[in-house]
PQR file with spaces between the fields and no chain letter, atoms N, CA, C, O and H, PARSE charges and radii, in Angstrom:
ATOM       1  N    UNK     1      16.849    4.392    6.390 -0.4000 1.5000
ATOM       2  CA   UNK     1      15.765    4.029    6.154 -0.0000 2.0000
ATOM       3  C    UNK     1      14.810    5.111    6.961  0.5500 1.7000
ATOM       4  O    UNK     1      15.218    5.575    8.026 -0.5500 1.4000
ATOM       5  N    UNK     2      13.605    5.476    6.456 -0.4000 1.5000
ATOM       6  CA   UNK     2      12.557    6.397    6.494 -0.0000 2.0000
ATOM       7  C    UNK     2      11.319    5.332    7.066  0.5500 1.7000
ATOM       8  O    UNK     2      10.976    4.291    6.506 -0.5500 1.4000
ATOM       9  H    UNK     2      13.274    5.099    5.591  0.4000 1.0000
ATOM      10  N    UNK     3      10.789    5.859    8.256 -0.4000 1.5000
ATOM      11  CA   UNK     3       9.534    5.367    8.936 -0.0000 2.0000
ATOM      12  C    UNK     3       8.359    6.522    9.002  0.5500 1.7000
ATOM      13  O    UNK     3       8.461    7.746    9.077 -0.5500 1.4000
ATOM      14  H    UNK     3      11.068    6.705    8.711  0.4000 1.0000
ATOM      15  N    UNK     4       7.157    5.629    8.943 -0.4000 1.5000
ATOM      16  CA   UNK     4       6.333    7.058    8.712 -0.0000 2.0000
ATOM      17  C    UNK     4       4.803    6.149    9.595  0.5500 1.7000
ATOM      18  O    UNK     4       4.409    5.045    9.219 -0.5500 1.4000
ATOM      19  H    UNK     4       7.073    4.635    8.883  0.4000 1.0000
ATOM      20  N    UNK     5       4.456    6.577   10.235 -0.4000 1.5000
ATOM      21  CA   UNK     5       2.967    6.526   11.153 -0.0000 2.0000
ATOM      22  C    UNK     5       2.049    7.171   10.881  0.5500 1.7000
ATOM      23  O    UNK     5       2.134    8.314   11.329 -0.5500 1.4000
ATOM      24  H    UNK     5       4.776    7.474   10.540  0.4000 1.0000
ATOM      25  N    UNK     6       0.657    6.840   10.009 -0.4000 1.5000
ATOM      26  CA   UNK     6      -0.298    7.518    9.776 -0.0000 2.0000
ATOM      27  C    UNK     6      -1.393    6.524    9.977  0.5500 1.7000
ATOM      28  O    UNK     6      -1.514    5.341    9.656 -0.5500 1.4000
ATOM      29  H    UNK     6       0.587    5.911    9.645  0.4000 1.0000
ATOM      30  N    UNK     7      -2.343    7.588   10.767 -0.4000 1.5000
ATOM      31  CA   UNK     7      -3.417    6.778   11.656 -0.0000 2.0000
ATOM      32  C    UNK     7      -4.901    7.565   10.311  0.5500 1.7000
ATOM      33  O    UNK     7      -5.057    8.695    9.848 -0.5500 1.4000
ATOM      34  H    UNK     7      -2.245    8.549   11.027  0.4000 1.0000
ATOM      35  N    UNK     8      -5.412    6.696   10.198 -0.4000 1.5000
ATOM      36  CA   UNK     8      -6.628    6.727    9.308 -0.0000 2.0000
ATOM      37  C    UNK     8      -8.133    6.346   10.032  0.5500 1.7000
ATOM      38  O    UNK     8      -8.189    5.607   11.015 -0.5500 1.4000
ATOM      39  H    UNK     8      -5.285    5.778   10.574  0.4000 1.0000
ATOM      40  N    UNK     9      -9.138    6.855    9.507 -0.4000 1.5000
ATOM      41  CA   UNK     9     -10.151    6.511   10.194 -0.0000 2.0000
ATOM      42  C    UNK     9     -11.319    5.961    9.518  0.5500 1.7000
ATOM      43  O    UNK     9     -12.450    6.112    9.981 -0.5500 1.4000
ATOM      44  H    UNK     9      -9.093    7.455    8.709  0.4000 1.0000
ATOM      45  N    UNK    10     -11.078    5.309    8.410 -0.4000 1.5000
ATOM      46  CA   UNK    10     -12.151    4.394    7.840 -0.0000 2.0000
ATOM      47  C    UNK    10     -11.415    3.887    6.214  0.5500 1.7000
ATOM      48  O    UNK    10     -10.634    4.458    5.453 -0.5500 1.4000
ATOM      49  H    UNK    10     -10.160    5.186    8.034  0.4000 1.0000
ATOM      50  N    UNK    11     -12.060    2.651    6.175 -0.4000 1.5000
ATOM      51  CA   UNK    11     -11.391    1.777    4.929 -0.0000 2.0000
ATOM      52  C    UNK    11     -11.215    2.850    3.523  0.5500 1.7000
ATOM      53  O    UNK    11     -10.277    2.512    2.801 -0.5500 1.4000
ATOM      54  H    UNK    11     -12.695    2.187    6.794  0.4000 1.0000
ATOM      55  N    UNK    12     -11.931    3.993    3.086 -0.4000 1.5000
ATOM      56  CA   UNK    12     -12.177    4.699    2.312 -0.0000 2.0000
ATOM      57  C    UNK    12     -11.199    5.739    2.356  0.5500 1.7000
ATOM      58  O    UNK    12     -10.743    6.264    1.340 -0.5500 1.4000
ATOM      59  H    UNK    12     -12.693    4.268    3.672  0.4000 1.0000
ATOM      60  N    UNK    13     -10.842    6.069    3.629 -0.4000 1.5000
ATOM      61  CA   UNK    13      -9.595    7.149    3.892 -0.0000 2.0000
ATOM      62  C    UNK    13      -8.350    6.160    3.948  0.5500 1.7000
ATOM      63  O    UNK    13      -7.292    6.724    3.669 -0.5500 1.4000
ATOM      64  H    UNK    13     -11.212    5.643    4.454  0.4000 1.0000
ATOM      65  N    UNK    14      -8.276    5.173    4.167 -0.4000 1.5000
ATOM      66  CA   UNK    14      -6.946    4.356    4.133 -0.0000 2.0000
ATOM      67  C    UNK    14      -6.725    4.352    2.577  0.5500 1.7000
ATOM      68  O    UNK    14      -5.788    4.964    2.065 -0.5500 1.4000
ATOM      69  H    UNK    14      -9.135    4.714    4.393  0.4000 1.0000
ATOM      70  N    UNK    15      -7.660    3.612    1.840 -0.4000 1.5000
ATOM      71  CA   UNK    15      -7.574    3.597    0.583 -0.0000 2.0000
ATOM      72  C    UNK    15      -6.839    5.065   -0.465  0.5500 1.7000
ATOM      73  O    UNK    15      -5.937    5.088   -1.303 -0.5500 1.4000
ATOM      74  H    UNK    15      -8.421    3.115    2.256  0.4000 1.0000
ATOM      75  N    UNK    16      -7.750    6.149    0.100 -0.4000 1.5000
ATOM      76  CA   UNK    16      -8.020    7.013   -0.558 -0.0000 2.0000
ATOM      77  C    UNK    16      -6.012    7.705   -0.367  0.5500 1.7000
ATOM      78  O    UNK    16      -5.390    7.925   -1.407 -0.5500 1.4000
ATOM      79  H    UNK    16      -8.482    6.131    0.781  0.4000 1.0000
ATOM      80  N    UNK    17      -5.432    7.900    0.798 -0.4000 1.5000
ATOM      81  CA   UNK    17      -4.228    7.567    1.059 -0.0000 2.0000
ATOM      82  C    UNK    17      -3.130    6.521    0.606  0.5500 1.7000
ATOM      83  O    UNK    17      -1.903    6.536    0.703 -0.5500 1.4000
ATOM      84  H    UNK    17      -5.938    7.722    1.643  0.4000 1.0000
ATOM      85  N    UNK    18      -3.606    6.034    0.322 -0.4000 1.5000
ATOM      86  CA   UNK    18      -3.058    4.894   -0.351 -0.0000 2.0000
ATOM      87  C    UNK    18      -2.434    5.371   -1.996  0.5500 1.7000
ATOM      88  O    UNK    18      -1.294    5.427   -2.457 -0.5500 1.4000
ATOM      89  H    UNK    18      -4.603    6.022    0.243  0.4000 1.0000
ATOM      90  N    UNK    19      -3.518    5.603   -2.449 -0.4000 1.5000
ATOM      91  CA   UNK    19      -3.759    6.284   -3.949 -0.0000 2.0000
ATOM      92  C    UNK    19      -2.942    7.332   -3.958  0.5500 1.7000
ATOM      93  O    UNK    19      -2.116    7.493   -4.856 -0.5500 1.4000
ATOM      94  H    UNK    19      -4.444    5.558   -2.074  0.4000 1.0000
ATOM      95  N    UNK    20      -3.114    8.287   -2.796 -0.4000 1.5000
ATOM      96  CA   UNK    20      -1.810    9.481   -2.852 -0.0000 2.0000
ATOM      97  C    UNK    20      -0.400    8.760   -2.955  0.5500 1.7000
ATOM      98  O    UNK    20       0.267    8.772   -3.990 -0.5500 1.4000
ATOM      99  H    UNK    20      -3.786    8.156   -2.067  0.4000 1.0000
ATOM     100  N    UNK    21      -0.050    8.194   -1.900 -0.4000 1.5000
ATOM     101  CA   UNK    21       1.146    7.379   -2.138 -0.0000 2.0000
ATOM     102  C    UNK    21       1.923    6.825   -3.093  0.5500 1.7000
ATOM     103  O    UNK    21       3.132    6.914   -3.303 -0.5500 1.4000
ATOM     104  H    UNK    21      -0.592    8.184   -1.060  0.4000 1.0000
ATOM     105  N    UNK    22       0.670    5.979   -3.887 -0.4000 1.5000
ATOM     106  CA   UNK    22       1.369    5.499   -5.093 -0.0000 2.0000
ATOM     107  C    UNK    22       0.895    6.481   -6.124  0.5500 1.7000
ATOM     108  O    UNK    22       1.241    5.995   -7.200 -0.5500 1.4000
ATOM     109  H    UNK    22      -0.313    5.906   -3.716  0.4000 1.0000
ATOM     110  N    UNK    23       0.217    7.728   -6.359 -0.4000 1.5000
ATOM     111  CA   UNK    23       0.928    8.646   -7.309 -0.0000 2.0000
ATOM     112  C    UNK    23       2.341    9.140   -7.053  0.5500 1.7000
ATOM     113  O    UNK    23       3.240    9.134   -7.894 -0.5500 1.4000
ATOM     114  H    UNK    23      -0.065    8.123   -5.484  0.4000 1.0000
ATOM     115  N    UNK    24       2.431    9.532   -5.909 -0.4000 1.5000
ATOM     116  CA   UNK    24       4.023    9.832   -5.120 -0.0000 2.0000
ATOM     117  C    UNK    24       5.014    8.814   -5.931  0.5500 1.7000
ATOM     118  O    UNK    24       5.991    9.251   -6.540 -0.5500 1.4000
ATOM     119  H    UNK    24       1.701    9.537   -5.226  0.4000 1.0000
ATOM     120  N    UNK    25       4.710    7.512   -5.895 -0.4000 1.5000
ATOM     121  CA   UNK    25       5.615    6.758   -6.236 -0.0000 2.0000
ATOM     122  C    UNK    25       6.022    6.568   -7.548  0.5500 1.7000
ATOM     123  O    UNK    25       7.169    6.219   -7.828 -0.5500 1.4000
ATOM     124  H    UNK    25       3.917    7.157   -5.401  0.4000 1.0000
ATOM     125  N    UNK    26       4.998    6.813   -8.522 -0.4000 1.5000
ATOM     126  CA   UNK    26       4.911    7.177   -9.820 -0.0000 2.0000
ATOM     127  C    UNK    26       5.853    8.119  -10.382  0.5500 1.7000
ATOM     128  O    UNK    26       6.682    7.952  -11.277 -0.5500 1.4000
ATOM     129  H    UNK    26       4.066    7.097   -8.295  0.4000 1.0000
ATOM     130  N    UNK    27       5.534    9.282   -9.597 -0.4000 1.5000
ATOM     131  CA   UNK    27       5.876   10.411   -9.805 -0.0000 2.0000
ATOM     132  C    UNK    27       7.751   10.641   -9.727  0.5500 1.7000
ATOM     133  O    UNK    27       8.287   11.546  -10.367 -0.5500 1.4000
ATOM     134  H    UNK    27       4.860    9.418   -8.871  0.4000 1.0000
ATOM     135  N    UNK    28       8.572    9.644   -8.828 -0.4000 1.5000
ATOM     136  CA   UNK    28       9.264    9.495   -8.143 -0.0000 2.0000
ATOM     137  C    UNK    28      10.431    9.835   -9.253  0.5500 1.7000
ATOM     138  O    UNK    28      10.328    9.323  -10.367 -0.5500 1.4000
ATOM     139  H    UNK    28       8.136    8.909   -8.308  0.4000 1.0000
ATOM     140  N    UNK    29      11.515   10.678   -8.957 -0.4000 1.5000
ATOM     141  CA   UNK    29      12.684   10.682  -10.494 -0.0000 2.0000
ATOM     142  C    UNK    29      13.789    9.607  -10.135  0.5500 1.7000
ATOM     143  O    UNK    29      14.512    9.037  -10.952 -0.5500 1.4000
ATOM     144  H    UNK    29      11.599   11.093   -8.051  0.4000 1.0000
ATOM     145  N    UNK    30      13.788    9.460   -8.967 -0.4000 1.5000
ATOM     146  CA   UNK    30      14.886    8.155   -8.714 -0.0000 2.0000
ATOM     147  C    UNK    30      14.178    6.842   -9.280  0.5500 1.7000
ATOM     148  O    UNK    30      12.992    6.510   -9.265 -0.5500 1.4000
ATOM     149  H    UNK    30      13.201    9.923   -8.303  0.4000 1.0000
ATOM     150  N    UNK    31      15.077    6.343   -9.677 -0.4000 1.5000
ATOM     151  CA   UNK    31      14.791    4.910  -10.457 -0.0000 2.0000
ATOM     152  C    UNK    31      15.192    3.851   -9.561  0.5500 1.7000
ATOM     153  O    UNK    31      15.006    2.713   -9.991 -0.5500 1.4000
ATOM     154  H    UNK    31      16.039    6.613   -9.689  0.4000 1.0000
ATOM     155  N    UNK    32      15.786    3.990   -8.220 -0.4000 1.5000
ATOM     156  CA   UNK    32      16.055    3.115   -7.082 -0.0000 2.0000
ATOM     157  C    UNK    32      14.873    2.098   -7.290  0.5500 1.7000
ATOM     158  O    UNK    32      13.812    2.252   -7.895 -0.5500 1.4000
ATOM     159  H    UNK    32      15.937    4.915   -7.871  0.4000 1.0000
ATOM     160  N    UNK    33      15.374    1.008   -6.604 -0.4000 1.5000
ATOM     161  CA   UNK    33      14.278   -0.001   -6.219 -0.0000 2.0000
ATOM     162  C    UNK    33      13.301    0.486   -5.112  0.5500 1.7000
ATOM     163  O    UNK    33      14.061    0.512   -4.143 -0.5500 1.4000
ATOM     164  H    UNK    33      16.236    0.883   -6.112  0.4000 1.0000
ATOM     165  N    UNK    34      11.899    0.949   -4.588 -0.4000 1.5000
ATOM     166  CA   UNK    34      11.245    1.098   -3.804 -0.0000 2.0000
ATOM     167  C    UNK    34      11.003    0.094   -2.938  0.5500 1.7000
ATOM     168  O    UNK    34      10.834   -0.931   -3.597 -0.5500 1.4000
ATOM     169  H    UNK    34      11.282    0.928   -5.374  0.4000 1.0000
ATOM     170  N    UNK    35      10.888   -0.147   -1.590 -0.4000 1.5000
ATOM     171  CA   UNK    35      10.741   -1.453   -0.634 -0.0000 2.0000
ATOM     172  C    UNK    35       9.748   -0.832    0.144  0.5500 1.7000
ATOM     173  O    UNK    35      10.179    0.208    0.642 -0.5500 1.4000
ATOM     174  H    UNK    35      11.025    0.686   -1.054  0.4000 1.0000
ATOM     175  N    UNK    36       8.306   -1.137    0.503 -0.4000 1.5000
ATOM     176  CA   UNK    36       7.559   -0.699    1.251 -0.0000 2.0000
ATOM     177  C    UNK    36       7.250   -2.050    2.228  0.5500 1.7000
ATOM     178  O    UNK    36       7.105   -3.210    1.842 -0.5500 1.4000
ATOM     179  H    UNK    36       7.956   -1.981    0.098  0.4000 1.0000
ATOM     180  N    UNK    37       7.190   -1.487    3.736 -0.4000 1.5000
ATOM     181  CA   UNK    37       7.142   -3.009    4.896 -0.0000 2.0000
ATOM     182  C    UNK    37       5.729   -2.545    5.130  0.5500 1.7000
ATOM     183  O    UNK    37       5.601   -1.321    5.122 -0.5500 1.4000
ATOM     184  H    UNK    37       7.308   -0.545    4.050  0.4000 1.0000
ATOM     185  N    UNK    38       4.727   -3.198    5.319 -0.4000 1.5000
ATOM     186  CA   UNK    38       3.943   -2.959    6.463 -0.0000 2.0000
ATOM     187  C    UNK    38       3.683   -4.344    7.517  0.5500 1.7000
ATOM     188  O    UNK    38       3.743   -5.568    7.409 -0.5500 1.4000
ATOM     189  H    UNK    38       4.831   -4.192    5.326  0.4000 1.0000
ATOM     190  N    UNK    39       3.371   -3.368    8.555 -0.4000 1.5000
ATOM     191  CA   UNK    39       3.188   -4.299    9.985 -0.0000 2.0000
ATOM     192  C    UNK    39       1.836   -3.949   10.376  0.5500 1.7000
ATOM     193  O    UNK    39       1.352   -2.856   10.081 -0.5500 1.4000
ATOM     194  H    UNK    39       3.322   -2.373    8.643  0.4000 1.0000
ATOM     195  N    UNK    40       1.106   -4.987   11.138 -0.4000 1.5000
ATOM     196  CA   UNK    40       0.280   -4.765   12.029 -0.0000 2.0000
ATOM     197  C    UNK    40      -0.538   -5.537   12.251  0.5500 1.7000
ATOM     198  O    UNK    40      -0.509   -6.401   11.375 -0.5500 1.4000
ATOM     199  H    UNK    40       1.500   -5.874   11.377  0.4000 1.0000
ATOM     200  N    UNK    41      -1.558   -5.783   13.225 -0.4000 1.5000
ATOM     201  CA   UNK    41      -2.374   -6.839   13.708 -0.0000 2.0000
ATOM     202  C    UNK    41      -3.421   -6.931   12.348  0.5500 1.7000
ATOM     203  O    UNK    41      -3.667   -6.121   11.454 -0.5500 1.4000
ATOM     204  H    UNK    41      -1.582   -5.081   13.937  0.4000 1.0000
ATOM     205  N    UNK    42      -3.980   -8.505   12.673 -0.4000 1.5000
ATOM     206  CA   UNK    42      -4.909   -8.889   11.749 -0.0000 2.0000
ATOM     207  C    UNK    42      -6.227   -7.862   11.959  0.5500 1.7000
ATOM     208  O    UNK    42      -6.714   -7.551   13.046 -0.5500 1.4000
ATOM     209  H    UNK    42      -3.781   -9.163   13.399  0.4000 1.0000
ATOM     210  N    UNK    43      -6.672   -7.422   10.637 -0.4000 1.5000
ATOM     211  CA   UNK    43      -7.423   -6.417   10.899 -0.0000 2.0000
ATOM     212  C    UNK    43      -7.558   -5.224   10.851  0.5500 1.7000
ATOM     213  O    UNK    43      -8.603   -4.576   10.908 -0.5500 1.4000
ATOM     214  H    UNK    43      -6.276   -7.674    9.754  0.4000 1.0000
ATOM     215  N    UNK    44      -6.013   -4.708   10.695 -0.4000 1.5000
ATOM     216  CA   UNK    44      -5.886   -3.238   11.177 -0.0000 2.0000
ATOM     217  C    UNK    44      -5.372   -2.892    9.988  0.5500 1.7000
ATOM     218  O    UNK    44      -4.425   -2.105    9.983 -0.5500 1.4000
ATOM     219  H    UNK    44      -5.164   -5.234   10.649  0.4000 1.0000
ATOM     220  N    UNK    45      -5.855   -3.369    8.837 -0.4000 1.5000
ATOM     221  CA   UNK    45      -6.135   -2.300    7.398 -0.0000 2.0000
ATOM     222  C    UNK    45      -4.973   -2.554    6.297  0.5500 1.7000
ATOM     223  O    UNK    45      -4.849   -1.842    5.300 -0.5500 1.4000
ATOM     224  H    UNK    45      -6.624   -4.008    8.841  0.4000 1.0000
ATOM     225  N    UNK    46      -4.079   -3.732    6.620 -0.4000 1.5000
ATOM     226  CA   UNK    46      -2.928   -3.823    5.697 -0.0000 2.0000
ATOM     227  C    UNK    46      -3.439   -4.302    3.923  0.5500 1.7000
ATOM     228  O    UNK    46      -2.882   -4.013    2.864 -0.5500 1.4000
ATOM     229  H    UNK    46      -4.180   -4.310    7.430  0.4000 1.0000
ATOM     230  N    UNK    47      -4.648   -5.088    4.169 -0.4000 1.5000
ATOM     231  CA   UNK    47      -4.760   -5.252    2.805 -0.0000 2.0000
ATOM     232  C    UNK    47      -5.614   -4.046    2.450  0.5500 1.7000
ATOM     233  O    UNK    47      -5.505   -3.782    1.253 -0.5500 1.4000
ATOM     234  H    UNK    47      -5.100   -5.322    5.029  0.4000 1.0000
ATOM     235  N    UNK    48      -6.160   -3.501    2.892 -0.4000 1.5000
ATOM     236  CA   UNK    48      -7.235   -2.000    2.147 -0.0000 2.0000
ATOM     237  C    UNK    48      -5.990   -1.367    2.087  0.5500 1.7000
ATOM     238  O    UNK    48      -5.779   -1.240    0.881 -0.5500 1.4000
ATOM     239  H    UNK    48      -6.249   -3.715    3.864  0.4000 1.0000
ATOM     240  N    UNK    49      -5.111   -0.929    2.663 -0.4000 1.5000
ATOM     241  CA   UNK    49      -3.739   -0.187    2.080 -0.0000 2.0000
ATOM     242  C    UNK    49      -3.222   -0.780    0.889  0.5500 1.7000
ATOM     243  O    UNK    49      -3.028    0.043   -0.005 -0.5500 1.4000
ATOM     244  H    UNK    49      -5.283   -1.032    3.643  0.4000 1.0000
ATOM     245  N    UNK    50      -2.951   -1.925    0.621 -0.4000 1.5000
ATOM     246  CA   UNK    50      -2.258   -2.549   -0.510 -0.0000 2.0000
ATOM     247  C    UNK    50      -3.313   -2.510   -1.719  0.5500 1.7000
ATOM     248  O    UNK    50      -2.826   -2.577   -2.848 -0.5500 1.4000
ATOM     249  H    UNK    50      -3.110   -2.594    1.348  0.4000 1.0000
ATOM     250  N    UNK    51      -4.427   -2.430   -1.625 -0.4000 1.5000
ATOM     251  CA   UNK    51      -5.852   -2.178   -2.344 -0.0000 2.0000
ATOM     252  C    UNK    51      -5.556   -1.063   -2.872  0.5500 1.7000
ATOM     253  O    UNK    51      -5.139   -1.059   -4.031 -0.5500 1.4000
ATOM     254  H    UNK    51      -4.823   -2.376   -0.708  0.4000 1.0000
ATOM     255  N    UNK    52      -5.675   -0.080   -2.284 -0.4000 1.5000
ATOM     256  CA   UNK    52      -5.669    1.962   -2.412 -0.0000 2.0000
ATOM     257  C    UNK    52      -4.157    1.823   -3.478  0.5500 1.7000
ATOM     258  O    UNK    52      -3.958    2.336   -4.579 -0.5500 1.4000
ATOM     259  H    UNK    52      -6.013   -0.084   -1.343  0.4000 1.0000
ATOM     260  N    UNK    53      -3.162    0.840   -2.564 -0.4000 1.5000
ATOM     261  CA   UNK    53      -1.953    1.145   -3.765 -0.0000 2.0000
ATOM     262  C    UNK    53      -2.189    0.775   -5.169  0.5500 1.7000
ATOM     263  O    UNK    53      -2.251    1.652   -6.030 -0.5500 1.4000
ATOM     264  H    UNK    53      -3.323    0.423   -1.669  0.4000 1.0000
ATOM     265  N    UNK    54      -2.288   -0.142   -5.375 -0.4000 1.5000
ATOM     266  CA   UNK    54      -2.560   -0.930   -6.415 -0.0000 2.0000
ATOM     267  C    UNK    54      -3.839   -0.426   -7.393  0.5500 1.7000
ATOM     268  O    UNK    54      -3.749   -0.394   -8.620 -0.5500 1.4000
ATOM     269  H    UNK    54      -2.237   -0.854   -4.675  0.4000 1.0000
ATOM     270  N    UNK    55      -4.963   -0.066   -6.690 -0.4000 1.5000
ATOM     271  CA   UNK    55      -5.634    1.226   -7.473 -0.0000 2.0000
ATOM     272  C    UNK    55      -4.915    2.322   -8.022  0.5500 1.7000
ATOM     273  O    UNK    55      -5.141    2.791   -9.138 -0.5500 1.4000
ATOM     274  H    UNK    55      -5.036   -0.092   -5.693  0.4000 1.0000
ATOM     275  N    UNK    56      -3.814    2.836   -7.019 -0.4000 1.5000
ATOM     276  CA   UNK    56      -3.442    4.111   -7.758 -0.0000 2.0000
ATOM     277  C    UNK    56      -2.242    3.635   -8.692  0.5500 1.7000
ATOM     278  O    UNK    56      -1.849    4.397   -9.575 -0.5500 1.4000
ATOM     279  H    UNK    56      -3.631    2.455   -6.113  0.4000 1.0000
ATOM     280  N    UNK    57      -1.775    2.643   -8.547 -0.4000 1.5000
ATOM     281  CA   UNK    57      -0.920    1.847   -9.586 -0.0000 2.0000
ATOM     282  C    UNK    57      -1.607    1.607  -10.637  0.5500 1.7000
ATOM     283  O    UNK    57      -0.792    1.245  -11.486 -0.5500 1.4000
ATOM     284  H    UNK    57      -2.094    2.023   -7.830  0.4000 1.0000
ATOM     285  N    UNK    58      -2.855    1.600  -11.158 -0.4000 1.5000
ATOM     286  CA   UNK    58      -3.851    0.769  -11.990 -0.0000 2.0000
ATOM     287  C    UNK    58      -3.691   -0.574  -12.119  0.5500 1.7000
ATOM     288  O    UNK    58      -3.907   -1.078  -13.221 -0.5500 1.4000
ATOM     289  H    UNK    58      -3.516    1.894  -10.469  0.4000 1.0000
ATOM     290  N    UNK    59      -3.249   -1.458  -10.918 -0.4000 1.5000
ATOM     291  CA   UNK    59      -3.315   -2.538  -11.479 -0.0000 2.0000
ATOM     292  C    UNK    59      -5.048   -3.297  -10.705  0.5500 1.7000
ATOM     293  O    UNK    59      -5.541   -3.232   -9.579 -0.5500 1.4000
ATOM     294  H    UNK    59      -3.074   -1.049  -10.022  0.4000 1.0000
ATOM     295  N    UNK    60      -5.426   -3.859  -11.816 -0.4000 1.5000
ATOM     296  CA   UNK    60      -6.676   -4.356  -12.072 -0.0000 2.0000
ATOM     297  C    UNK    60      -6.822   -5.545  -11.236  0.5500 1.7000
ATOM     298  O    UNK    60      -7.841   -5.630  -10.551 -0.5500 1.4000
ATOM     299  H    UNK    60      -5.025   -3.912  -12.731  0.4000 1.0000
ATOM     300  N    UNK    61      -5.790   -6.643  -11.186 -0.4000 1.5000
ATOM     301  CA   UNK    61      -6.144   -7.895  -10.204 -0.0000 2.0000
ATOM     302  C    UNK    61      -6.442   -7.884   -8.960  0.5500 1.7000
ATOM     303  O    UNK    61      -5.913   -7.078   -8.194 -0.5500 1.4000
ATOM     304  H    UNK    61      -4.962   -6.573  -11.742  0.4000 1.0000
ATOM     305  N    UNK    62      -7.283   -8.723   -8.588 -0.4000 1.5000
ATOM     306  CA   UNK    62      -8.130   -8.844   -7.468 -0.0000 2.0000
ATOM     307  C    UNK    62      -6.663   -8.635   -6.686  0.5500 1.7000
ATOM     308  O    UNK    62      -5.684   -9.007   -7.334 -0.5500 1.4000
ATOM     309  H    UNK    62      -7.712   -9.378   -9.210  0.4000 1.0000
ATOM     310  N    UNK    63      -6.398   -8.031   -5.255 -0.4000 1.5000
ATOM     311  CA   UNK    63      -5.996   -7.842   -4.223 -0.0000 2.0000
ATOM     312  C    UNK    63      -5.792   -8.725   -3.459  0.5500 1.7000
ATOM     313  O    UNK    63      -7.004   -8.892   -3.324 -0.5500 1.4000
ATOM     314  H    UNK    63      -7.193   -7.729   -4.730  0.4000 1.0000
ATOM     315  N    UNK    64      -5.259   -9.679   -2.631 -0.4000 1.5000
ATOM     316  CA   UNK    64      -5.627  -10.330   -1.680 -0.0000 2.0000
ATOM     317  C    UNK    64      -4.993  -10.368   -0.360  0.5500 1.7000
ATOM     318  O    UNK    64      -4.029   -9.604   -0.322 -0.5500 1.4000
ATOM     319  H    UNK    64      -4.274   -9.543   -2.740  0.4000 1.0000
ATOM     320  N    UNK    65      -5.226  -11.063    0.850 -0.4000 1.5000
ATOM     321  CA   UNK    65      -4.421  -10.385    2.026 -0.0000 2.0000
ATOM     322  C    UNK    65      -2.984  -11.052    1.686  0.5500 1.7000
ATOM     323  O    UNK    65      -2.815  -12.057    0.995 -0.5500 1.4000
ATOM     324  H    UNK    65      -6.009  -11.685    0.819  0.4000 1.0000
ATOM     325  N    UNK    66      -2.129  -10.386    2.232 -0.4000 1.5000
ATOM     326  CA   UNK    66      -0.553  -10.451    2.109 -0.0000 2.0000
ATOM     327  C    UNK    66      -0.029  -10.870    3.344  0.5500 1.7000
ATOM     328  O    UNK    66       1.184  -11.037    3.469 -0.5500 1.4000
ATOM     329  H    UNK    66      -2.267   -9.570    2.794  0.4000 1.0000
ATOM     330  N    UNK    67      -0.928  -11.086    4.402 -0.4000 1.5000
ATOM     331  CA   UNK    67      -0.652  -11.533    5.552 -0.0000 2.0000
ATOM     332  C    UNK    67       0.123  -13.046    5.606  0.5500 1.7000
ATOM     333  O    UNK    67       1.097  -13.135    6.354 -0.5500 1.4000
ATOM     334  H    UNK    67      -1.914  -10.950    4.301  0.4000 1.0000
ATOM     335  N    UNK    68      -0.310  -14.271    4.801 -0.4000 1.5000
ATOM     336  CA   UNK    68      -0.293  -15.204    4.832 -0.0000 2.0000
ATOM     337  C    UNK    68       1.140  -15.807    3.865  0.5500 1.7000
ATOM     338  O    UNK    68       1.698  -16.904    3.821 -0.5500 1.4000
ATOM     339  H    UNK    68      -1.101  -14.199    4.194  0.4000 1.0000
ATOM     340  N    UNK    69       1.323  -14.797    3.325 -0.4000 1.5000
ATOM     341  CA   UNK    69       2.861  -15.274    2.362 -0.0000 2.0000
ATOM     342  C    UNK    69       3.808  -14.413    2.410  0.5500 1.7000
ATOM     343  O    UNK    69       3.630  -13.255    2.788 -0.5500 1.4000
ATOM     344  H    UNK    69       0.870  -13.906    3.362  0.4000 1.0000
ATOM     345  N    UNK    70       4.879  -14.865    2.046 -0.4000 1.5000
ATOM     346  CA   UNK    70       5.927  -14.323    2.412 -0.0000 2.0000
ATOM     347  C    UNK    70       6.413  -13.068    1.348  0.5500 1.7000
ATOM     348  O    UNK    70       7.134  -12.211    1.858 -0.5500 1.4000
ATOM     349  H    UNK    70       5.024  -15.806    1.740  0.4000 1.0000
ATOM     350  N    UNK    71       6.073  -12.913   -0.052 -0.4000 1.5000
ATOM     351  CA   UNK    71       5.941  -12.592   -0.845 -0.0000 2.0000
ATOM     352  C    UNK    71       4.887  -12.325   -1.899  0.5500 1.7000
ATOM     353  O    UNK    71       4.740  -13.390   -2.498 -0.5500 1.4000
ATOM     354  H    UNK    71       5.487  -13.609   -0.467  0.4000 1.0000
ATOM     355  N    UNK    72       4.161  -11.490   -2.358 -0.4000 1.5000
ATOM     356  CA   UNK    72       3.098  -11.067   -3.610 -0.0000 2.0000
ATOM     357  C    UNK    72       3.490  -10.567   -4.452  0.5500 1.7000
ATOM     358  O    UNK    72       4.157   -9.565   -4.192 -0.5500 1.4000
ATOM     359  H    UNK    72       4.280  -10.625   -1.871  0.4000 1.0000
ATOM     360  N    UNK    73       3.356  -10.867   -5.621 -0.4000 1.5000
ATOM     361  CA   UNK    73       4.043  -10.119   -7.149 -0.0000 2.0000
ATOM     362  C    UNK    73       2.826   -9.509   -7.985  0.5500 1.7000
ATOM     363  O    UNK    73       2.042  -10.307   -8.500 -0.5500 1.4000
ATOM     364  H    UNK    73       2.814  -11.681   -5.832  0.4000 1.0000
ATOM     365  N    UNK    74       2.638   -8.205   -8.139 -0.4000 1.5000
ATOM     366  CA   UNK    74       1.587   -7.799   -8.942 -0.0000 2.0000
ATOM     367  C    UNK    74       1.818   -7.107   -9.832  0.5500 1.7000
ATOM     368  O    UNK    74       0.910   -6.725  -10.569 -0.5500 1.4000
ATOM     369  H    UNK    74       3.275   -7.557   -7.721  0.4000 1.0000
């Protein structure tokens, strides 16, 4: 398992980073499942990050906070 910590300074920067990560996900040659876990305090940017991932993947659904559910599928 790989772990990485990246600090962004704004919501926009977080969404842009997430969009770049989404593009990397789409370009993967490996077809195995990919699981991304998010950890952070309330207000730390988890939802903003997921909104950026969704936008980068072309998902048009409204993205809500994943904090209070066990799993959210889009």
